[in-house]
N, C-alpha and C positions, 0 to 999 in steps of 0.2 A: 504494500500500500504506500508507505512513505519510506524511502531509503535515505533521504536527506532532508533535514528540517533546518530552515533558516530562522535565527533568532536575532533580529536587529536590537541593538541596545544603545541607550544614551546615559545609562547609569542611574536612571530614576527608579523610584520604588515601583512604578508601573512596569518598567522594563525588567526589574528583578523578578517580579511576580510572573511575568510572561516567560522569562528564562527558566524559572523553576518548573512551570507547566510544560514547556517545550522539552526540557531535559527529562522530566518524568515520562512524557510520551515517547521520547527516543529510547529511554531505558526499557520501557515495556515492549517496544517494537524491535529493539536491537538495531537501531539506526544511528547514523552520524548526525551531529548538529554542526552548523556553521553559525558563528556569531559575527555580526557586522556593525561597525560604528562608522557613521558617515559624518565627515567634517563639512559642515555647512558654512563655508567661509564667505564673507562679504565679497560680492563680485563687482561692485561699483568702484571705478577708479577713485583713489583717494589722493589727497594733497601730498606733495613730496615730503613734507615734514611728518606726516603720519605713516607714509609708506616704509620708512626706515624700520618700523617695528613689525612689519608684515611677517618676516621670517620668524620672529619670536612668537607671534600669534600662531602661526602654522605649527611651530614646534610645541607650543602649549596644547593646541587642539590634538596633535598626534599623541603626545604623552597622556593626555586624558583618555583618548581612544584606546591606547594600549592598556591603561589601568582597567577600564570598564570591560573590555573584551577578555582580559586576563581573569577578571572576576567570574565571568560566565564560564570560561575555560576551566577554572578551578571547581566551580559547581558541577560541571559535567564530569570532570575527573573523579570527584567524590562519589558520583553516581555510577561510575564505570562506563561512561559514554565518551566516545571519541569526539573531539571538538576541533574545528578548523576556525582560526581567527582571521579577520580581515578588517582593514581600514580603507575607506574610499573617501574621495572628496567630490562634492557636488550637491545637487538638490536632493534632499533626503529621500523622499518617496520615489523619485526616479532611480536613484542609485540602488535602493532596496530591490525594486522590481528588476532592474538590469542585472544585478548580482544573481537574483533567483533564476533568471533566464540563462545567464552565462554559465552558471554552475549546475544547471539541471536540478534545481531544488524542487522537492515534491510538495512542500507546504511551508508557510511562513507563520510563525507564532510571535505575536507582538502585543505589547501593552498599550492601553489607551488611558488617557488621563481622566480622573474623576472631575466631572463638570457640574456637580450639584445634582440634587434630586431630580430636577427637571431639565438637566442639560442634555446636550447631544449624546447620541448613543456611542459614537466613535469620535476620537480626537481627529484633528485635521490630517496629520500624517497617516494614521491608520486608515482613515476614510479614503484618502487618495491611493494608498496601496491596494485596498480592496477593489477600487474602481479600475486600476490599471493591471493588476496581477492576473496572470492566466492560471495560477495555481491556487489552491485553497488558502485562505488567510484565517487563522484562528486568533481571536483577540481575547485578551484578559483585561479585566478592569478592577481597580481597587474598589472595595465595597465602601459604603458611606462611613462605616465605623473605622475602616483602615485609613481612609483619607482624613477623617477627623483626628485620629490618634497621631497621624503624621504631622498635622498642623499644630497639635497640642504640644508635640515634642520640640517644635521649632522655637 
């Protein structure tokens, strides 16, 4: 059914919940997971005085991406699931769908943000991935109580 599952991550609580679900699914099916972080860097040309720090910004994005994909990789390892990590740069939803197509992924498991009791069903990125993807997209969402406790801890 699913030989490869893609778990996009941004390091958020929503992404961690999706990673846990995707890894549990992969462990049950005996499949491999891929975890992907997309660096969504500003594309608008900036003033010369600001551009000097562009390499530093790219480096910080990459380091953060390495940390959050490593976190998913460790979760997968703890569950006995093989994990491939990747970092891409571009528009987040487009890169997720492109990666899934390029790697022959069978399903995408991703989190959506809690948007209140009467909020949208899916977050903006997840909704765009659902609309563009040719493979099934499984979304997880923080419950109201999980979201509340997260904000209480802040």
